[in-house]
N, C-alpha and C positions, 0 to 999 in steps of 0.2 A: 236648505240647511247651510248654515254659515260655516261651521267648523267640522269637517268631515274626519278630523283626527280623533274626535270624542265620540264616535259612533260605536254603539254596542249592539250585538245580536241578541234579540229578545225572543225570537220565535223562529222555528223551522218547520215547515209542513207543505201541504199541497198549495199550488197557486191560489186555488179558490179560498182556502183557509186564511192564507196570508193577506189576500186582498180584503177579505172581511175584517180581519183584525186591524189592518191599516185603516179601514174606514171608521171602525170603532174608536181608535186613538184620535183620528181626525176630528171626531165629534167633540172632544174635550181639548182640542187645540194642539195636539201632539203631531208633528210632522214625522213621518216614517219613510224609509227608503226600502224598496224591494230589490233583492239581487237573486237573480235566476241564472245560474251558470249553465243549465241545460239550454235555455233559449239562446243565451249569448254564444254558446258553442255551435249551435246549429246555424246561426247567422254567420259565424266566422268560417263555417265549413267543416267543423269537427264536432264530435259530441263530448260533453263533459257534464257530470252531475247526473241526476235522475229527475223525473217528472215530479216526485214528491219532496224534493229537497230544495225548496225555495226559502230563502232567508229574509227576515224582516229586521231592520235596524232602526233604532232611534238615537237621538243624542243622549249621552250619559246623564246630562242635567235633568232630563225628563223622566229618568228611571222611576223615581218615587211616585210621581204622579200617575205613571203608566202601569205600574204593578197591580193595582186592583183590577184594571180592565183585562190585562194579560192573563192574570190567574183566574178571573171569572171566565174568560174565553176558553182557556185550557180545561177547566172543570166542566164546562157545558159541552165540550166537544171530545171528552173521553170516550172511547168506544172500543 
């Protein structure tokens, strides 16, 4: 990702769900970044966040292209 100032959060969920969505976005050429505060906190020696609050970010310029994939993913994973 070239310009990290234009990142937008597009999804928050479990680590597994976020990785699956990241892979789906990758199939259409969208690079995504995962932010997991829980794991980062453990590595640093303290706990922050929860297991189920992992964030997925994409570049704002990819938002329109990503929306159908994200919306479809959310619809399939309602439960």
